[in-house]
TIGU-907192 format. One record per residue (C-alpha): residue number from 1; residue in one letter; z, y, x. Coordinates in steps of 0.1 Angstrom, whole numbers. Layout:
BEGIN
(NUM,"a",(Z,Y,X)),
...
//
This chain:
BEGIN
(1,"m",(50,-144,-487)),
(2,"t",(55,-123,-456)),
(3,"k",(84,-144,-444)),
(4,"s",(64,-176,-450)),
(5,"r",(35,-162,-429)),
(6,"h",(59,-152,-401)),
(7,"w",(73,-188,-401)),
(8,"t",(37,-202,-400)),
(9,"i",(27,-180,-370)),
(10,"a",(59,-190,-352)),
(11,"l",(55,-227,-358)),
(12,"g",(18,-225,-348)),
(13,"l",(27,-208,-315)),
(14,"l",(54,-234,-309)),
(15,"a",(29,-262,-315)),
(16,"l",(5,-246,-290)),
(17,"v",(33,-244,-264)),
(18,"l",(42,-281,-269)),
(19,"v",(5,-291,-266)),
(20,"a",(3,-271,-234)),
(21,"v",(34,-289,-220)),
(22,"a",(20,-323,-230)),
(23,"g",(-13,-315,-213)),
(24,"m",(5,-305,-181)),
(25,"v",(25,-337,-181)),
(26,"l",(-5,-359,-187)),
(27,"t",(-27,-342,-161)),
(28,"r",(-2,-338,-134)),
(29,"q",(-8,-360,-103)),
(30,"s",(21,-380,-90)),
(31,"a",(30,-384,-54)),
(32,"t",(23,-421,-55)),
(33,"e",(-12,-416,-69)),
(34,"s",(-18,-389,-42)),
(35,"a",(-7,-413,-15)),
(36,"q",(-29,-441,-29)),
(37,"i",(-59,-418,-31)),
(38,"s",(-54,-404,3)),
(39,"g",(-48,-439,17)),
(40,"r",(-82,-452,5)),
(41,"h",(-101,-430,29)),
(42,"a",(-74,-421,54)),
(43,"p",(-88,-413,89)),
(44,"i",(-77,-435,118)),
(45,"v",(-66,-406,140)),
(46,"d",(-41,-382,123)),
(47,"e",(-54,-346,127)),
(48,"t",(-25,-332,107)),
(49,"p",(-7,-315,137)),
(50,"l",(-38,-294,144)),
(51,"h",(-43,-285,107)),
(52,"t",(-6,-276,104)),
(53,"a",(-8,-254,135)),
(54,"r",(-39,-236,122)),
(55,"a",(-21,-230,88)),
(56,"m",(9,-216,106)),
(57,"a",(-13,-194,129)),
(58,"a",(-26,-177,97)),
(59,"l",(10,-166,90)),
(60,"a",(15,-148,123)),
(61,"s",(21,-111,117)),
(62,"s",(36,-98,150)),
(63,"r",(30,-102,187)),
(64,"e",(59,-127,191)),
(65,"e",(47,-148,162)),
(66,"q",(11,-148,176)),
(67,"r",(25,-161,209)),
(68,"y",(42,-190,191)),
(69,"a",(10,-196,171)),
(70,"q",(-11,-199,203)),
(71,"q",(14,-223,218)),
(72,"a",(14,-245,187)),
(73,"l",(-24,-245,186)),
(74,"r",(-27,-255,222)),
(75,"l",(-1,-283,219)),
(76,"a",(-16,-296,186)),
(77,"d",(-51,-297,201)),
(78,"h",(-39,-316,232)),
(79,"e",(-20,-341,210)),
(80,"v",(-50,-348,188)),
(81,"d",(-72,-353,219)),
(82,"l",(-48,-378,233)),
(83,"a",(-46,-395,199)),
(84,"f",(-84,-400,199)),
(85,"a",(-84,-413,235)),
(86,"y",(-56,-437,227)),
(87,"e",(-73,-450,196)),
(88,"m",(-107,-455,213)),
(89,"r",(-91,-473,242)),
(90,"y",(-70,-495,219)),
(91,"a",(-100,-503,197)),
(92,"t",(-120,-513,227)),
(93,"q",(-93,-535,242)),
(94,"h",(-81,-550,209)),
(95,"p",(-110,-557,187)),
(96,"a",(-104,-571,152)),
(97,"p",(-102,-609,150)),
(98,"p",(-135,-624,138)),
(99,"t",(-139,-637,102)),
(100,"p",(-169,-654,86)),
(101,"e",(-179,-621,70)),
(102,"t",(-176,-601,102)),
(103,"k",(-194,-628,122)),
(104,"e",(-224,-624,99)),
(105,"l",(-223,-586,102)),
(106,"y",(-220,-587,140)),
(107,"a",(-248,-613,141)),
(108,"r",(-270,-592,120)),
(109,"v",(-264,-562,142)),
(110,"n",(-271,-583,173)),
(111,"r",(-303,-597,159)),
(112,"a",(-315,-562,149)),
(113,"t",(-306,-549,183)),
(114,"a",(-324,-577,201)),
(115,"q",(-355,-572,179)),
(116,"v",(-356,-535,186)),
(117,"k",(-352,-543,224)),
(118,"s",(-381,-569,221)),
(119,"d",(-403,-544,203)),
(120,"q",(-396,-518,230)),
(121,"e",(-405,-542,258)),
(122,"l",(-437,-551,241)),
(123,"i",(-446,-515,236)),
(124,"d",(-440,-509,273)),
(125,"e",(-463,-538,283)),
(126,"l",(-490,-525,260)),
(127,"k",(-488,-490,274)),
(128,"k",(-492,-505,309)),
(129,"s",(-524,-522,297)),
(130,"l",(-539,-489,286)),
(131,"p",(-568,-477,309)),
(132,"a",(-559,-448,332)),
(133,"n",(-592,-430,325)),
(134,"g",(-609,-429,292)),
(135,"p",(-598,-439,257)),
(136,"p",(-583,-473,250)),
(137,"s",(-602,-499,231)),
(138,"d",(-598,-501,193)),
(139,"e",(-582,-535,194)),
(140,"l",(-556,-524,220)),
(141,"q",(-548,-492,201)),
(142,"q",(-545,-510,168)),
(143,"q",(-521,-535,184)),
(144,"l",(-500,-507,198)),
(145,"d",(-498,-489,165)),
(146,"l",(-488,-521,148)),
(147,"v",(-460,-528,172)),
(148,"q",(-447,-492,170)),
(149,"a",(-446,-494,132)),
(150,"q",(-427,-527,134)),
(151,"m",(-403,-511,158)),
(152,"e",(-396,-483,134)),
(153,"l",(-389,-509,107)),
(154,"d",(-366,-528,130)),
(155,"e",(-347,-496,139)),
(156,"d",(-342,-489,102)),
(157,"e",(-328,-524,98)),
(158,"l",(-305,-518,128)),
(159,"e",(-292,-486,113)),
(160,"d",(-286,-503,80)),
(161,"a",(-267,-532,97)),
(162,"k",(-245,-507,116)),
(163,"g",(-238,-488,84)),
(164,"d",(-228,-520,66)),
(165,"l",(-206,-529,96)),
(166,"i",(-189,-494,96)),
(167,"r",(-183,-495,58)),
(168,"s",(-167,-529,61)),
(169,"g",(-140,-513,83)),
(170,"v",(-142,-541,108)),
(171,"d",(-157,-520,136)),
(172,"r",(-127,-497,143)),
(173,"l",(-143,-482,174)),
(174,"s",(-174,-470,155)),
(175,"r",(-152,-454,129)),
(176,"i",(-131,-436,155)),
(177,"q",(-163,-424,172)),
(178,"r",(-177,-410,140)),
(179,"q",(-144,-393,132)),
(180,"f",(-143,-378,168)),
(181,"a",(-178,-365,163)),
(182,"r",(-168,-348,131)),
(183,"y",(-136,-335,148)),
(184,"q",(-156,-319,176)),
(185,"a",(-181,-303,152)),
(186,"a",(-153,-289,131)),
(187,"q",(-135,-277,162)),
(188,"s",(-166,-259,174)),
(189,"q",(-171,-243,140)),
(190,"s",(-135,-233,138)),
(191,"d",(-136,-217,173)),
(192,"a",(-168,-198,163)),
(193,"n",(-153,-186,130)),
(194,"r",(-118,-179,142)),
(195,"q",(-109,-142,142)),
(196,"p",(-90,-130,172)),
(197,"f",(-55,-120,168)),
(198,"p",(-52,-83,161)),
(199,"v",(-37,-62,189)),
(200,"l",(-3,-50,177)),
(201,"v",(13,-19,192)),
(202,"a",(48,-32,185)),
(203,"d",(63,-66,189)),
(204,"t",(75,-67,153)),
(205,"a",(60,-56,120)),
(206,"p",(68,-21,108)),
(207,"a",(100,-20,88)),
(208,"a",(96,-15,51)),
(209,"v",(111,18,38)),
(210,"n",(113,11,0)),
(211,"l",(130,-16,-21)),
(212,"v",(97,-31,-34)),
(213,"a",(83,-35,1)),
(214,"q",(115,-49,14)),
(215,"a",(119,-74,-14)),
(216,"t",(82,-84,-9)),
(217,"t",(87,-88,28)),
(218,"w",(119,-109,23)),
(219,"r",(101,-132,-2)),
(220,"t",(71,-136,22)),
(221,"l",(93,-143,52)),
(222,"r",(113,-168,31)),
(223,"s",(81,-187,22)),
(224,"k",(70,-185,59)),
(225,"v",(104,-200,70)),
(226,"l",(100,-229,45)),
(227,"q",(65,-237,58)),
(228,"l",(76,-235,94)),
(229,"q",(106,-257,87)),
(230,"q",(82,-283,71)),
(231,"a",(59,-281,101)),
(232,"h",(90,-286,124)),
(233,"d",(102,-316,105)),
(234,"e",(67,-331,105)),
(235,"a",(65,-327,143)),
(236,"l",(98,-344,147)),
(237,"q",(88,-372,124)),
(238,"k",(56,-378,143)),
(239,"a",(75,-378,176)),
(240,"g",(99,-404,161)),
(241,"t",(70,-426,150)),
(242,"l",(53,-424,184)),
(243,"q",(86,-432,201)),
(244,"q",(89,-464,181)),
(245,"n",(53,-473,191)),
(246,"h",(62,-465,227)),
(247,"d",(92,-488,227)),
(248,"t",(73,-516,211)),
(249,"l",(45,-513,236)),
(250,"e",(69,-511,265)),
(251,"k",(86,-543,254)),
(252,"q",(52,-560,251)),
(253,"i",(41,-549,285)),
(254,"g",(74,-561,300)),
(255,"s",(71,-596,285)),
(256,"e",(35,-599,296)),
(257,"s",(43,-587,331)),
(258,"g",(71,-613,334)),
(259,"a",(49,-642,322)),
(260,"q",(19,-633,344)),
(261,"p",(32,-648,378)),
(262,"s",(43,-681,362)),
(263,"q",(9,-684,345)),
(264,"e",(-9,-678,378)),
(265,"m",(13,-705,396)),
(266,"e",(7,-731,369)),
(267,"s",(-31,-726,366)),
(268,"a",(-43,-720,400)),
(269,"t",(-77,-732,390)),
(270,"n",(-82,-703,365)),
(271,"s",(-113,-683,370)),
(272,"s",(-111,-649,387)),
(273,"q",(-126,-632,356)),
(274,"a",(-97,-642,334)),
(275,"v",(-73,-627,359)),
(276,"i",(-93,-596,361)),
(277,"a",(-94,-593,323)),
(278,"s",(-57,-597,321)),
(279,"l",(-51,-571,348)),
(280,"r",(-74,-547,330)),
(281,"r",(-56,-553,297)),
(282,"l",(-23,-545,314)),
(283,"s",(-38,-514,329)),
(284,"g",(-50,-502,295)),
(285,"d",(-16,-509,281)),
(286,"q",(0,-488,308)),
(287,"k",(-25,-460,300)),
(288,"d",(-16,-462,264)),
(289,"l",(21,-461,273)),
(290,"s",(14,-429,294)),
(291,"d",(-6,-413,266)),
(292,"l",(22,-421,241)),
(293,"d",(47,-404,265)),
(294,"k",(24,-373,266)),
(295,"r",(20,-373,228)),
(296,"i",(57,-376,223)),
(297,"q",(63,-347,246)),
(298,"d",(36,-326,228)),
(299,"h",(53,-332,195)),
(300,"q",(87,-324,209)),
(301,"e",(74,-292,224)),
(302,"l",(56,-284,192)),
(303,"s",(89,-288,173)),
(304,"t",(106,-265,198)),
(305,"v",(79,-239,193)),
(306,"y",(83,-241,155)),
(307,"n",(121,-239,159)),
(308,"n",(118,-207,179)),
(309,"w",(93,-193,154)),
(310,"i",(117,-201,126)),
(311,"a",(146,-183,144)),
(312,"f",(124,-153,149)),
(313,"a",(112,-153,112)),
(314,"q",(148,-157,100)),
(315,"l",(158,-127,121)),
(316,"q",(131,-107,104)),
(317,"q",(142,-121,70)),
(318,"r",(177,-110,77)),
(319,"a",(165,-75,86)),
(320,"a",(145,-74,53)),
(321,"l",(176,-86,34)),
(322,"h",(196,-58,51)),
(323,"g",(170,-33,39)),
(324,"v",(172,-46,3)),
(325,"i",(210,-43,4)),
(326,"r",(207,-8,19)),
(327,"s",(183,3,-8)),
(328,"a",(206,-11,-35)),
(329,"f",(235,8,-19)),
(330,"w",(215,41,-21)),
(331,"i",(206,34,-57)),
(332,"l",(243,27,-66)),
(333,"l",(253,58,-46)),
(334,"i",(228,80,-65)),
(335,"v",(240,66,-98)),
(336,"l",(276,73,-88)),
(337,"v",(268,109,-77)),
(338,"v",(249,116,-109)),
(339,"y",(278,103,-129)),
(340,"l",(304,124,-110)),
(341,"i",(282,155,-113)),
(342,"g",(280,149,-151)),
(343,"r",(318,146,-153)),
(344,"a",(321,178,-133)),
(345,"i",(298,196,-158)),
(346,"d",(319,183,-186)),
(347,"h",(350,195,-168)),
(348,"f",(338,231,-161)),
(349,"l",(321,234,-195)),
(350,"p",(347,220,-218)),
(351,"e",(343,210,-254)),
(352,"a",(358,243,-266)),
(353,"l",(329,262,-253)),
(354,"q",(303,241,-270)),
(355,"e",(306,263,-301)),
(356,"l",(286,289,-282)),
(357,"t",(249,282,-283)),
(358,"r",(241,294,-248)),
(359,"m",(269,274,-232)),
(360,"r",(259,243,-251)),
(361,"t",(223,248,-241)),
(362,"l",(233,254,-204)),
(363,"r",(253,222,-205)),
(364,"l",(225,201,-218)),
(365,"i",(200,216,-193)),
(366,"l",(223,210,-164)),
(367,"r",(230,173,-174)),
(368,"f",(193,167,-179)),
(369,"a",(183,183,-146)),
(370,"v",(209,162,-127)),
(371,"q",(196,130,-144)),
(372,"v",(160,139,-137)),
(373,"v",(168,145,-100)),
(374,"g",(187,112,-98)),
(375,"l",(159,93,-114)),
(376,"l",(134,108,-89)),
(377,"l",(156,98,-60)),
(378,"i",(159,63,-74)),
(379,"l",(121,60,-77)),
(380,"l",(117,72,-41)),
(381,"v",(142,45,-30)),
(382,"v",(124,18,-51)),
(383,"f",(88,27,-44)),
(384,"g",(90,50,-14)),
(385,"a",(71,82,-7)),
(386,"p",(35,82,-20)),
(387,"n",(8,77,6)),
(388,"q",(-17,101,-8)),
(389,"t",(7,130,-9)),
(390,"p",(-19,159,-11)),
(391,"t",(-38,141,-39)),
(392,"i",(-6,134,-59)),
(393,"i",(6,170,-54)),
(394,"g",(-27,183,-66)),
(395,"l",(-27,160,-97)),
(396,"a",(9,169,-104)),
(397,"t",(2,206,-101)),
(398,"a",(-28,203,-125)),
(399,"g",(-7,184,-150)),
(400,"i",(21,209,-148)),
(401,"t",(-4,237,-152)),
(402,"v",(-17,222,-184)),
(403,"a",(17,213,-198)),
(404,"m",(32,248,-188)),
(405,"k",(1,267,-199)),
(406,"d",(20,287,-226)),
(407,"f",(48,296,-202)),
(408,"i",(24,307,-175)),
(409,"v",(4,329,-199)),
(410,"a",(37,343,-212)),
(411,"f",(48,351,-177)),
(412,"v",(15,369,-170)),
(413,"g",(19,387,-203)),
(414,"w",(52,401,-192)),
(415,"f",(35,420,-165)),
(416,"v",(11,435,-191)),
(417,"l",(40,445,-214)),
(418,"i",(59,463,-187)),
(419,"g",(28,481,-176)),
(420,"r",(16,517,-184)),
(421,"n",(2,507,-218)),
(422,"g",(29,482,-227)),
(423,"i",(60,484,-248)),
(424,"r",(96,493,-241)),
(425,"v",(130,485,-257)),
(426,"g",(134,507,-288)),
(427,"d",(97,511,-295)),
(428,"w",(84,505,-330)),
(429,"v",(56,479,-328)),
(430,"e",(36,455,-348)),
(431,"i",(30,420,-333)),
(432,"n",(10,393,-353)),
(433,"g",(17,412,-386)),
(434,"v",(54,416,-380)),
(435,"v",(67,452,-376)),
(436,"g",(100,460,-360)),
(437,"e",(119,476,-333)),
(438,"v",(119,460,-298)),
(439,"t",(153,448,-288)),
(440,"e",(146,426,-258)),
(441,"i",(118,420,-234)),
(442,"s",(123,390,-210)),
(443,"l",(100,371,-187)),
(444,"w",(89,347,-215)),
(445,"r",(95,364,-248)),
(446,"t",(98,396,-267)),
(447,"v",(124,400,-295)),
(448,"l",(119,424,-325)),
(449,"l",(144,436,-351)),
(450,"e",(122,433,-382)),
(451,"t",(119,464,-404)),
(452,"g",(101,449,-434)),
(453,"n",(65,462,-437)),
(454,"w",(49,492,-421)),
(455,"t",(58,515,-450)),
(456,"d",(95,510,-446)),
(457,"t",(102,523,-411)),
(458,"g",(138,527,-403)),
(459,"h",(150,500,-428)),
(460,"p",(156,467,-408)),
(461,"t",(158,434,-426)),
(462,"g",(184,421,-402)),
(463,"r",(162,393,-389)),
(464,"k",(153,389,-352)),
(465,"v",(118,376,-345)),
(466,"a",(109,363,-311)),
(467,"f",(74,361,-297)),
(468,"m",(61,344,-265)),
(469,"n",(47,371,-243)),
(470,"s",(13,353,-244)),
(471,"f",(4,376,-273)),
(472,"a",(-2,404,-248)),
(473,"i",(-30,382,-232)),
(474,"e",(-44,361,-260)),
(475,"g",(-38,385,-290)),
(476,"h",(-31,421,-297)),
(477,"f",(-2,444,-306)),
(478,"f",(3,479,-319)),
(479,"n",(29,504,-305)),
(480,"f",(37,532,-329)),
(481,"s",(62,549,-306)),
(482,"t",(40,562,-278)),
(483,"a",(21,595,-277)),
(484,"g",(-12,595,-295)),
(485,"q",(-2,570,-322)),
(486,"w",(-17,588,-351)),
(487,"l",(-26,573,-385)),
(488,"w",(-42,585,-417)),
(489,"d",(-20,584,-448)),
(490,"e",(-30,590,-484)),
(491,"l",(-15,605,-516)),
(492,"e",(-27,599,-551)),
(493,"i",(-20,626,-577)),
(494,"m",(-31,625,-614)),
(495,"v",(-41,658,-630)),
(496,"p",(-40,656,-668)),
(497,"a",(-72,661,-687)),
(498,"s",(-56,691,-705)),
(499,"d",(-53,712,-673)),
(500,"d",(-79,728,-652)),
(501,"p",(-81,707,-621)),
(502,"y",(-97,732,-597)),
(503,"p",(-67,756,-592)),
(504,"i",(-44,726,-588)),
(505,"i",(-67,710,-563)),
(506,"e",(-69,743,-543)),
(507,"a",(-32,746,-543)),
(508,"i",(-28,710,-532)),
(509,"q",(-52,715,-503)),
(510,"k",(-33,746,-491)),
(511,"i",(1,728,-493)),
(512,"v",(-12,697,-474)),
(513,"a",(-30,719,-448)),
(514,"k",(1,739,-442)),
(515,"e",(24,709,-438)),
(516,"t",(0,690,-415)),
(517,"e",(-13,720,-394)),
(518,"p",(8,712,-363)),
(519,"n",(-1,675,-364)),
(520,"v",(-38,683,-370)),
(521,"r",(-39,706,-339)),
(522,"m",(-21,682,-317)),
(523,"a",(-41,652,-328)),
(524,"e",(-74,670,-322)),
(525,"q",(-63,680,-287)),
(526,"e",(-51,645,-278)),
(527,"w",(-83,630,-291)),
(528,"q",(-104,655,-272)),
(529,"r",(-86,647,-240)),
(530,"a",(-89,610,-246)),
(531,"a",(-126,612,-253)),
(532,"g",(-133,635,-224)),
(533,"r",(-169,647,-222)),
(534,"s",(-184,618,-240)),
(535,"p",(-184,629,-277)),
(536,"s",(-214,647,-289)),
(537,"r",(-197,662,-320)),
(538,"s",(-163,678,-326)),
(539,"i",(-134,657,-336)),
(540,"s",(-116,669,-368)),
(541,"a",(-82,659,-381)),
(542,"a",(-82,682,-411)),
(543,"p",(-70,668,-444)),
(544,"a",(-96,657,-469)),
(545,"i",(-95,655,-507)),
(546,"n",(-115,632,-529)),
(547,"l",(-117,634,-567)),
(548,"r",(-121,605,-591)),
(549,"p",(-125,611,-629)),
(550,"t",(-107,588,-653)),
(551,"p",(-101,588,-691)),
(552,"a",(-66,601,-685)),
(553,"g",(-76,630,-662)),
(554,"v",(-87,634,-626)),
(555,"e",(-73,614,-597)),
(556,"v",(-69,634,-566)),
(557,"h",(-68,614,-533)),
(558,"v",(-55,634,-504)),
(559,"r",(-59,620,-469)),
(560,"y",(-40,636,-440)),
(561,"i",(-31,629,-404)),
(562,"t",(5,621,-393)),
(563,"r",(24,604,-366)),
(564,"a",(33,568,-372)),
(565,"n",(70,573,-368)),
(566,"e",(70,604,-390)),
(567,"r",(49,589,-418)),
(568,"f",(79,584,-442)),
(569,"a",(93,619,-436)),
(570,"m",(58,635,-440)),
(571,"r",(52,617,-473)),
(572,"s",(86,628,-486)),
(573,"r",(79,665,-479)),
(574,"l",(45,664,-495)),
(575,"n",(59,647,-526)),
(576,"q",(85,674,-529)),
(577,"a",(59,700,-525)),
(578,"m",(37,685,-552)),
(579,"v",(67,684,-576)),
(580,"d",(74,720,-570)),
(581,"l",(38,729,-575)),
(582,"f",(36,713,-610)),
(583,"h",(70,726,-619)),
(584,"h",(61,762,-612)),
(585,"r",(29,758,-632)),
(586,"g",(48,747,-663)),
(587,"v",(38,711,-660)),
(588,"p",(65,684,-666)),
(589,"q",(78,667,-635)),
(590,"q",(70,632,-648)),
(591,"s",(33,639,-654)),
(592,"p",(20,634,-618)),
(593,"v",(16,598,-609)),
(594,"e",(19,592,-572)),
(595,"q",(12,559,-554)),
(596,"s",(10,552,-518)),
(597,"a",(-21,537,-503)),
//
């Protein structure tokens, strides 16, 4: 079932991919369709050189490139201006041949123009008839308003006729004039919105210092070179087309100039106006020829500018490629050095030494440290040094502080442990419920040789227990080896019901008081010094006896003071004394029952 579901999901995804591919194929626009669509409303004057120069100017990123961009804009603007002048003059001198449809359109325009002119003349005559002083008569004012309304109607008719003529495509001059008006408006808007080139300190862009920036720069420059090459080819293609037009027009002028004298000799009776028109046509053709020469020169210079710009961009691209290769070299060198250092570690710490835990740990740490350093260096080569260094250092420090919190607290705890009230090697201490003898105190941890529980001092279990030194800050510990480490211990003695308990209790009290007298005196003195003048009552360390009746007899609980490290020895002496006491009184030795608290 699971396998079938996986196959269903895979086939569904594959079907979606195929649908997407089919959609892209069906919705793509072919080059032929684009040419047909663009050819339907293609402008008469080609403004592509100026558009290309503006697009290339947006790519300028250094002072040298800005100079090339300004030259290209100037030449393209001059070429487009010459193209408009040429097309206007050509459309004026070479109107389209009339057809029945165009004759009707022109006639309509002429009739509408004549009607508007007639209405204007009539309005002028009526205005002359108006009295100089005083209001005009109602009849005259009504006639003037009527003629003005008729003139507005005729003007609308004239505009409609001109629009029909322009849409028909016959009036080439009107179309060129409309395009020129739009061109000038767009040029003014572009000049108003154009941002000035930024003032650059250096002639070239700053060199990238990391692999990512160098690869990005190389890819950007490669795209720029391709666009500049396309603009260069376009300029050369335009120059070649204009050169063909120039050669054709030059041949036409030459043939017309050779035939002109013979025609004048044959028809001496021709009117002077025909001769003048012919001369004007030849003069216009010569101007067209001169404009074509200038446009060809502009395109050639434009191609030269683009060629120089391409050479400069290729130089920058080569520098960026050099930077990429250099970064790759440093990455390979870092990898090689890390590998060699790893081999050196393996050589100086051979396999035979790996049986030792410390040597194996040292080897792993060294290899890891070298690899981390190599990785950091590679990241610096790939991404470069961070820009916001203080911020990154602060964030890194905060992260390290959180991650290394236990080690930092342990390091501070080491200072507490080596202080006046700390612990020393050989002390008998209790840390987190574990009792033992201190065998090591380092910067980070404390090691104990465990001695079982607190009743079995001097009997180690053989286990070493390590604690991070943070327990000195966050927890607590007991040191039973320093002066003043007193504790209360307790003995339990069963007095049989057949014996009189009072003599036995008195004897027990004397024995305990005698054995603990030095400790009682020293403890009271130390407690008094520690308390100073603050206590309001005397401090007593004398032993105390509590009685508890039971069916089997009387339980005697004896509490006494002793040093922590002498507790076992003191208990042994008191037990021996209790045995001697019962033995001398004729009581069997197995009758007392003693238990430790």
